[in-house]
C-alpha positions, 0 to 999 in steps of 0.5 A: 705547881711551878709557881710554888716551886719557884717560891719555895727556895726564897721562902726557905731563905727568908725563914732561915735569916729571920731565925738567925735574928734571934736577939732583936727581931725586926718589925713585921712591917720593915721585913715586909717592906724589904721583901717589897723593895726586892720584888719592885727591884725586878721591874727596875732592873728589867727596865734598866736592862732593856734601856742598856740594850737600846742605848748601848747595843752590844755582842752578847758575850759571857763576860758582858752578860756576867758583869754588866747586864746581869751582876752590874745592873742587879747589884747596883739597883739592890744596893741603892734600894737597900741603902735608902730602906735602912740607912736613915731608919731607926730600925737599923740599930745593930750591924746584923740587921744589915744582913737581915734586910740585905737578904730580905731584899735580895730574895724578894728580887730572886723570888720574882726572877725565879718565877720568870725563869721556871714559867718561861715556855722555852727555858722553864720547867721542873729541871730549871726549877730544881737547878735554880732552887740549889744554885740561883736563889741561894746565890742571891741570898748569899750576895745579900749577906755580903751587901748587908755585912758591909753596910752594917759595918759602914753604918756602926764602925764609921768606915766609909770604904765599907759602903763602897764594899757593900756594892763591889763585893757582892757585884764581883762575886756575882759577876764571877758566879755568872761567868763560871755558870755561862761558860760551857767548859766543864772545867769552869765547874771547879772554880764555881764549886770552890766559889759556892763553898766560900760563899756559904762558909763566909756567909754563915761566918759573917752571920755568926760574927754579927750575932756575936757583937750584937748589943742586944746579945750583950744586953741579954747576957747581963739580964740573964 
């Protein structure tokens, strides 16, 4: 039952973004590949994290955990995998596709990470499953929206700086997200709540923007 609970929020996010891609659906093979890449990143991220701990021994602090061993490693690996998944692929033929594949890859990672957390003999359980279903898994999906949004702008507007933003924006947001969650002072829930609202508002706004400028939407309107 815990494994099903761990997978449910990721499945909901995948269905949501698939529905939002309403003018030119991505091939199932590519969507599966995006999800598989996300699942595979979990192994790469785990290995990279352990290598960092071995190569650079450190005292664990909220800032280091939030910005280096968590957000730094995770977003860097996801960015690399997303870039090589779609940048040279002919199916990346509209800006919204960056968001679609960014969310699929991010939620593939979040799915595996969530299973590891909720089945953990000490940290896991139903309380962890519910908390992560409301916070951590949607957070990963929303970071994927930001990464895919900027990668789409870099690809179709030719702005090289957007490619840098495709990494740095989700990295900084993820780091802040973790800092607010790791701090024990309840006052940090105020900026966390503000960040959570901003992520949802901006994420949905950017999805709608990419829908409006879709060349396939314009083509559909001409044929209507």
